[in-house]
C-alpha positions as CSV (number, residue, x, y, z in Angstrom):
1,L,0.0,0.0,0.0
2,Q,1.5,3.3,-1.0
3,A,0.4,6.6,0.5
4,K,-0.6,9.3,-2.0
5,L,1.8,12.2,-2.4
6,N,0.1,15.4,-3.4
7,E,3.2,17.5,-3.8
8,L,7.0,16.9,-4.2
9,E,9.5,19.6,-4.4
10,I,13.0,18.6,-5.4
11,P,16.0,21.0,-4.9
12,P,18.8,20.9,-7.4
13,N,20.9,17.6,-7.3
14,N,18.5,15.9,-4.9
15,I,15.7,13.4,-5.1
16,W,13.5,11.8,-2.6
17,T,10.3,9.7,-2.5
18,Q,8.1,8.2,0.1
19,T,6.0,5.1,0.8
20,L,3.8,4.1,3.7
21,G,5.7,4.8,6.9
22,K,9.0,5.9,5.3
23,F,10.5,8.5,3.1
24,F,13.8,8.2,1.2
25,Y,16.4,10.9,0.4
26,A,19.3,10.6,-2.1
27,Q,21.9,13.0,-3.3
28,L,22.3,13.3,-7.1
29,P,24.3,12.5,-9.1
30,T,25.8,9.5,-7.3
31,Q,26.6,5.9,-8.1
32,D,27.4,3.1,-5.7
33,E,29.9,0.3,-6.3
34,K,27.4,-1.7,-8.4
35,G,26.5,1.3,-10.6
36,Y,23.1,2.0,-9.2
37,P,22.6,5.8,-9.3
38,F,20.5,6.4,-6.2
39,P,22.0,5.4,-2.8
40,Y,19.6,6.7,-0.2
41,K,18.9,7.3,3.5
42,D,15.8,5.7,4.9
43,F,13.7,7.9,7.3
44,P,11.1,5.8,9.2
45,H,7.9,7.8,9.4
46,P,4.9,7.3,11.7
47,G,2.3,6.7,9.0
48,P,1.4,7.9,5.5
49,L,2.6,11.2,4.2
50,F,0.4,13.6,2.1
51,S,3.1,16.0,1.1
52,A,6.7,16.8,1.6
53,S,9.1,19.6,0.8
54,F,12.7,20.7,1.3
55,S,13.6,23.8,3.2
56,P,15.1,26.6,1.1
57,D,18.6,25.7,2.4
58,G,18.0,21.9,1.7
59,K,18.9,20.9,5.3
60,Y,15.3,20.1,6.4
61,V,12.2,18.3,5.2
62,L,8.7,19.3,6.1
63,T,6.1,16.5,6.0
64,A,2.3,16.6,6.2
65,V,1.3,13.5,8.1
66,F,-1.7,11.2,8.6
67,D,-1.7,11.9,12.4
68,S,-3.0,15.5,12.0
69,T,0.5,17.1,12.3
70,A,3.3,18.4,10.2
71,K,6.8,17.4,11.1
72,L,10.1,19.1,10.5
73,W,13.0,16.7,9.9
74,D,16.7,17.4,10.2
75,L,18.2,15.5,7.4
76,S,21.7,15.3,8.9
77,A,20.4,14.0,12.3
78,N,17.8,11.8,10.7
79,K,15.1,12.8,13.2
80,V,12.1,15.0,13.8
81,I,13.1,18.3,15.4
82,Q,9.6,20.0,15.5
83,E,6.0,19.1,15.3
84,F,3.3,21.5,14.2
85,K,0.2,20.5,16.2
86,G,-3.2,22.2,16.1
87,H,-5.3,20.8,13.3
88,N,-8.4,18.8,14.0
89,G,-8.1,16.7,10.9
90,L,-5.5,15.2,8.6
91,V,-2.8,17.6,7.5
92,L,-3.0,17.3,3.7
93,T,-0.3,19.8,2.7
94,A,2.7,21.7,4.2
95,A,5.1,24.2,2.7
96,F,8.1,26.4,3.7
97,S,8.1,30.1,3.0
98,P,10.9,31.2,0.6
99,S,13.0,32.5,3.5
100,G,12.4,29.3,5.5
101,K,11.1,31.4,8.4
102,Y,7.5,30.2,8.2
103,V,5.5,27.0,7.6
104,L,2.0,26.9,6.1
105,T,-0.2,23.8,6.6
106,G,-3.6,22.9,5.1
107,S,-6.0,20.3,6.6
108,E,-9.2,18.4,6.1
109,D,-10.5,20.4,9.1
110,S,-11.1,23.4,6.6
111,T,-8.2,25.4,8.0
112,A,-4.8,26.6,6.9
113,K,-2.3,27.6,9.6
114,L,0.7,29.8,9.5
115,W,3.5,28.8,11.9
116,D,6.9,30.0,12.9
117,L,9.7,27.3,12.9
118,G,9.4,27.0,16.7
119,G,5.9,25.4,16.2
120,N,4.0,28.5,17.3
121,E,0.8,29.1,15.5
122,L,0.7,32.6,14.1
123,H,-2.7,32.6,12.2
124,T,-5.5,30.3,11.4
125,I,-7.7,30.8,8.4
126,R,-11.0,29.0,7.9
127,G,-12.4,27.8,4.7
128,R,-16.0,27.3,3.9
129,H,-16.5,23.6,4.4
130,E,-13.6,22.6,2.1
131,D,-10.5,20.5,2.8
132,I,-7.3,22.5,2.1
133,F,-5.3,20.4,-0.3
134,S,-2.7,22.8,-1.4
135,V,-0.8,25.9,-0.1
136,A,2.0,28.1,-1.5
137,F,3.8,31.3,-0.5
138,S,4.4,34.2,-2.8
139,P,8.1,34.8,-3.5
140,D,8.1,38.0,-1.5
141,E,6.2,36.2,1.4
142,K,3.5,38.9,1.5
143,Y,0.8,36.5,0.3
144,F,-0.1,32.8,0.2
145,L,-2.6,30.7,-1.7
146,T,-4.9,27.9,-0.6
147,G,-6.5,25.4,-2.9
148,G,-9.6,23.5,-1.6
149,S,-11.6,20.4,-2.2
150,N,-14.5,22.5,-3.6
151,G,-12.5,24.0,-6.4
152,M,-11.9,27.3,-4.6
153,L,-8.5,29.1,-5.0
154,K,-7.9,31.8,-2.4
155,L,-5.3,34.5,-2.0
156,W,-4.5,35.6,1.5
157,S,-2.3,38.3,3.1
158,L,0.4,36.9,5.4
159,N,-1.7,38.2,8.4
160,G,-4.5,35.9,7.4
161,K,-6.9,38.3,5.6
162,E,-8.7,36.8,2.6
163,L,-8.0,39.1,-0.4
164,Q,-9.6,37.2,-3.3
165,A,-11.4,33.9,-4.0
166,V,-11.7,32.4,-7.4
167,K,-13.9,29.4,-8.3
168,E,-11.4,27.3,-10.4
169,N,-14.2,25.5,-12.2
170,E,-17.9,24.7,-12.0
171,Y,-17.4,21.1,-11.1
172,E,-16.0,21.7,-7.6
173,S,-13.0,19.5,-8.2
174,I,-10.0,19.4,-5.9
175,I,-7.2,21.9,-6.3
176,S,-4.4,19.6,-5.7
177,S,-1.5,22.0,-6.3
178,V,-1.0,25.8,-6.3
179,S,2.1,27.8,-7.0
180,F,3.3,31.4,-7.8
181,S,5.6,32.2,-10.7
182,P,9.1,33.2,-9.6
183,N,8.3,36.9,-10.1
184,G,5.1,36.6,-8.1
185,K,2.9,38.0,-10.9
186,Y,1.1,34.7,-11.9
187,I,-0.4,31.8,-10.1
188,L,-0.7,28.2,-11.5
189,T,-3.0,25.4,-10.6
190,P,-4.0,22.2,-12.4
191,G,-7.5,21.5,-13.4
192,M,-9.0,18.1,-12.6
């Protein structure tokens, strides 16, 4: 049984993947003595993962976990160094801010939460009866996006004020991924 991975961010020269209860991390390009290109570290994980991303400096991994938390992993120490607790449902997505100072999580409890790296909740935003499947920060960290299970894409200020809501389509399909362009002028989301 393999857990579904909604998002995967890969920094340059790295790759990683996950399966039920584990995630794997490998430095690229590499070859072991048999010529296999991907030696990896195995990180045991306490259940399925819904999303995962590297910190901007590549030293940490943030995971959205089946147990209603997000976890911050130190890759060199091979352990969890912070848990983000506060959702009342599964955490479906988690992302670092571009500076690495903040974490944003989205949950099936219809909330997205903004955190500092110490695990302190800074803001909670509430959706309108939709699971939050995707989140993303703008490059300048002034805004963030949420994508919901009801096809709603929302733009928020960093202090948690809703600025705009857009119905992505008339069929209320899940917005499984959201992102800003590098210049912050455009947003991208797949249709389903």
